[in-house]
C-alpha positions in Angstrom: -3.3 19.8 6.0 -6.4 17.9 5.2 -6.8 14.3 4.2 -8.2 13.6 0.7 -11.1 11.4 -0.2 -11.8 8.5 0.7 -10.1 8.6 4.0 -11.1 12.2 4.8 -14.2 10.8 6.5 -12.1 8.4 8.7 -9.2 10.5 9.8 -9.0 13.8 11.7 -10.0 16.8 9.6 -6.6 18.5 9.8 -3.1 17.2 10.3 -0.3 19.5 11.6 2.6 20.0 9.1 5.1 18.1 11.3 2.7 15.2 11.7 2.0 15.3 7.9 5.6 14.3 7.0 5.8 11.7 9.7 2.4 10.1 8.9 2.9 10.2 5.1 6.4 8.6 5.5 5.1 5.9 7.8 2.0 5.3 5.6 4.2 4.7 2.5 6.9 2.7 4.2 4.5 0.4 6.1 4.3 -1.5 2.9 7.8 -2.8 3.3 7.5 -4.7 6.6 4.0 -5.9 5.7 5.3 -7.3 2.4 8.3 -9.0 4.1 6.1 -10.5 6.9 3.6 -11.7 4.4 6.3 -13.3 2.3 7.7 -15.2 5.3 4.1 -16.3 6.3 3.5 -17.4 2.8 6.7 -19.5 2.9 5.8 -21.0 6.3 2.2 -21.8 5.3 3.3 -23.3 2.0 5.7 -25.6 3.8 3.0 -26.7 6.2 0.4 -27.2 3.4 -1.9 -24.3 4.4 -1.1 -22.0 1.4 -2.0 -22.7 -2.2 -1.9 -19.9 -4.7 -5.3 -19.3 -6.3 -7.2 -21.3 -3.7 -9.8 -19.0 -2.2 -11.1 -21.5 0.4 -11.6 -20.3 3.9 -9.1 -22.7 5.5 -6.3 -21.6 3.1 -3.9 -18.7 3.8 -4.1 -17.3 0.3 -7.2 -15.1 0.5 -6.1 -13.6 3.8 -2.7 -12.8 2.4 -4.3 -11.2 -0.6 -6.5 -9.1 1.6 -3.6 -8.0 3.9 -1.4 -7.1 0.9 -4.3 -5.2 -0.7 -5.0 -3.1 2.4 -1.3 -2.4 2.8 -1.0 -1.4 -0.9 -4.1 0.8 -0.6 -2.7 2.7 2.4 0.8 3.1 0.8 -0.7 4.5 -2.4 -3.1 6.7 -0.5 -0.3 8.3 1.5 1.8 8.7 -1.6 -1.0 10.4 -3.4 -1.8 12.5 -0.3 1.8 13.6 -0.2 1.8 14.5 -3.9 -1.6 16.3 -3.6 -0.5 18.4 -0.7 3.0 19.3 -2.0 2.3 19.4 -5.8 3.0 23.1 -6.0 6.3 22.8 -4.2 7.3 19.8 -6.2 6.3 21.2 -9.6 9.9 21.6 -10.8 10.6 17.9 -10.2 7.6 16.7 -12.2 6.5 14.2 -9.7 3.4 12.9 -11.5 5.3 10.6 -13.9 7.2 9.2 -10.9 4.0 8.7 -9.0 2.4 6.9 -11.9 5.5 4.7 -12.3 5.3 3.6 -8.7 1.6 3.0 -9.0 2.2 0.9 -12.1 4.9 -1.2 -10.4 2.6 -1.9 -7.4 -0.4 -2.5 -9.6 1.3 -4.9 -12.0 3.2 -6.7 -9.3 0.0 -7.5 -7.5 -1.9 -8.7 -10.5 1.1 -10.7 -11.8 1.2 -12.5 -8.5 -2.6 -13.1 -8.8 -2.3 -14.5 -12.3 0.7 -16.7 -11.9 
């Protein structure tokens, strides 16, 4: 099983089927502990005065939190799309594309809602 662009240039060319399921599951689910950890860090940094939403200064925790969450969301969506791309023929009866787009919409709008508020 091959990775898809853009990470096909960074990862091994081929992934064994057993490793595919393990890596795609871990890739999607890594978002959960990262989000929980970032929420706790945000809370602690807010209480200590080192986190102000919308303040992109270097000595503020906000830009670093945004970057970590962005990378985590990118990898979660990449692995979800990789899973869909690899198993789309087997999952055709379940119509997974609308479900994938729904998850992508929730992640996308949640991120930008947090940025705007």
